[in-house]
Structures are given as structure tokens and as C-alpha cells.
C-alpha positions in Angstrom: 62.6 72.2 86.1 66.0 70.6 85.8 68.8 71.5 88.1 72.0 73.3 86.8 73.9 70.0 86.5 71.3 68.4 84.4 71.1 71.6 82.2 74.9 71.5 81.8 74.6 67.8 80.7 71.9 68.7 78.3 74.0 71.4 76.7 76.9 68.9 76.3 74.5 66.4 74.7 73.2 69.0 72.3 76.8 70.0 71.3 77.6 66.3 70.7 74.5 65.8 68.6 75.2 69.0 66.7 78.8 67.8 65.9 77.5 64.4 64.8 74.8 65.9 62.7 72.2 63.6 64.1 69.4 66.2 64.6 68.0 68.7 62.1 69.1 72.2 62.5 65.6 73.5 63.2 64.9 70.9 66.0 68.4 71.5 67.4 67.8 75.3 67.5 64.5 74.9 69.2 65.8 72.6 71.9 68.9 74.8 72.4 66.7 77.9 72.8 64.4 76.2 75.3 67.4 74.9 77.3 69.0 78.3 77.2 65.9 80.0 78.6 65.7 77.4 81.3 69.4 77.9 82.1 68.8 81.7 82.3 66.0 81.2 84.8 68.2 78.8 86.9 71.1 81.2 86.8 68.9 84.1 87.9 68.0 82.0 90.9 71.6 81.2 91.6 72.4 85.0 91.4 69.7 85.8 93.9 71.0 83.1 96.2 74.6 84.3 95.9 73.6 88.0 96.5 71.7 87.0 99.6 74.7 85.1 101.0 77.0 87.9 100.1 74.7 90.3 102.0 74.7 88.0 105.0 78.5 87.7 104.9 78.9 91.5 104.8 76.6 91.8 107.9 78.5 89.1 109.7 81.8 90.8 108.9 80.5 94.1 110.4 79.2 92.2 113.5 82.7 90.6 113.8 84.3 94.1 113.7 81.8 95.4 116.3 82.3 92.5 118.6 86.1 92.6 118.1 86.2 96.3 119.1 84.0 95.6 122.2 86.3 92.7 123.2 89.4 94.9 122.7 87.8 97.6 124.9 87.1 95.0 127.7 90.6 93.6 127.4 92.1 97.1 127.8 89.9 97.7 130.8 91.1 94.5 132.4 94.7 95.4 131.7 94.3 98.9 133.2 92.5 97.5 136.3 95.4 94.9 136.8 98.0 97.7 136.4 96.1 99.8 139.0 96.0 96.9 141.4 99.7 96.2 140.9 100.6 99.9 141.6 98.4 99.9 144.7 100.0 96.6 146.0 103.6 97.9 145.4 102.7 101.3 147.0 101.4 99.5 150.0 104.5 97.3 150.1 102.4 94.1 149.9 103.4 91.1 147.9 100.4 89.0 148.8 97.0 90.1 150.2 93.9 88.0 150.9 90.8 89.9 149.6 87.6 88.0 150.5 87.2 85.1 148.1 90.4 86.1 146.2 94.1 86.4 147.0 96.0 89.1 145.1 99.7 88.7 144.8 102.5 90.5 142.9 105.3 88.2 141.7 108.3 88.5 139.4 108.0 87.3 135.8 110.7 85.1 134.2 113.7 87.1 132.9 113.6 88.2 129.3 116.2 89.5 126.8 116.0 93.1 125.6 118.1 93.9 122.5 120.1 97.2 122.9 121.9 97.4 119.5 121.2 97.0 115.8 121.1 93.7 114.1 124.6 94.1 112.7 126.0 94.3 116.2 124.6 90.9 117.2 127.1 88.0 116.9 126.2 85.5 114.1 125.7 82.6 116.5 122.6 84.3 117.8 121.0 84.9 114.4 118.5 82.4 113.0 119.0 81.7 109.3 115.8 81.8 107.2 114.8 80.4 103.8 114.8 83.0 101.0 111.4 84.2 99.9 110.3 84.7 96.3 109.1 88.1 95.3 106.2 87.0 93.1 105.0 90.5 92.2 108.4 91.5 90.9 108.7 88.2 89.0 105.3 88.7 87.4 106.2 92.2 86.3 109.5 91.0 84.7 107.7 88.1 83.0 105.2 90.5 81.5 107.9 92.9 80.2 111.0 90.8 79.3 111.7 88.3 76.5 112.4 84.7 77.4 115.0 85.7 80.1 113.0 83.8 82.7 112.0 80.8 80.5 112.1 77.6 82.6 112.1 79.7 85.8 108.5 80.8 85.8 105.5 81.4 83.6 102.3 83.3 83.6 98.9 81.7 84.2 95.6 83.5 84.1 92.4 81.9 85.3 88.8 82.9 85.0 86.3 84.1 87.6 82.5 84.6 87.5 81.2 88.1 88.0 77.6 88.9 88.9 76.4 92.5 88.4 
């Protein structure tokens, strides 16, 4: 049995022969029908292959979610344990304490800036200018509804996708 690329090439050859009028219509119809049946069989195999992969992908996504939740739980446990250790060290008045094979210490972090007012109250020298962003959804809606106002600015393109049911 031919692969899908060979079948595609066969269809192209058949279309070319049909346009040139080289083959009789009855022969052309018979070959076209046989090739179409073979293509249908091949496409069914592709559909089964794709459905299996999509099923595996869904399972992997669920496993990723499960593992992510488990990781997050462990991270939260580590943070709570560290906070409890820090509170215990501060309560005991200790900054550094040897603990068997470990040494636990509490040290100050580098200073950080906390904003106390709204954005309008910040002097402009502390603001970072940013590039404007295009609202593609609004532009698409206006392109769909308005006449040539946006000609030369943007246009609508619509592609195709394959659906398997």
C-alpha cells in the first residue's frame, strides 16, 4: 500500500492527466476511485494514530497537573518549616546555631523598595517607558464591521484546520 505522500502525488498526476485529456474517462474514473479508497484507508489509519496521541497527551497533561500540585504542596511545606525555624531562632535570640551536620543561621536580606503611593505620585524619572501594544481583537472586530477605514493598516486572513470527529 502506498504512503500518504505517494497517494497525494497520484492524485496530482490524475488531475494533470484529466486536464490534458490523455486518459479515457472510464479508465480515469476507475483509477480515481481505487486511489480514493486507498486514501480513505490511509486516512483512517492516520485518524487512529492521531486519536491515540491525543489520548496520551491528555493523560500526560493530567499527570503534569498532579505532579505540579504535589510539588507545590512540598514547596509550601518547606516554606512553612523554614518560617518555623526562623521564628524559633529569633525567639531564642540566636543568629547562628550548629545543628549536627548542619548550621542554621538567620541573616538579613538585601534592602528592597516598597511603593507606598499610586503610580501617578511617582516622579517620571522612575517610570520605565514601554512600547505600545496592538489590541488585535478590537482591530479584528473593527475590520469585520467597518468599510475601508483601516485599508492599508490591517487585513483579515483566515486559514484552514483539519478536524477529526
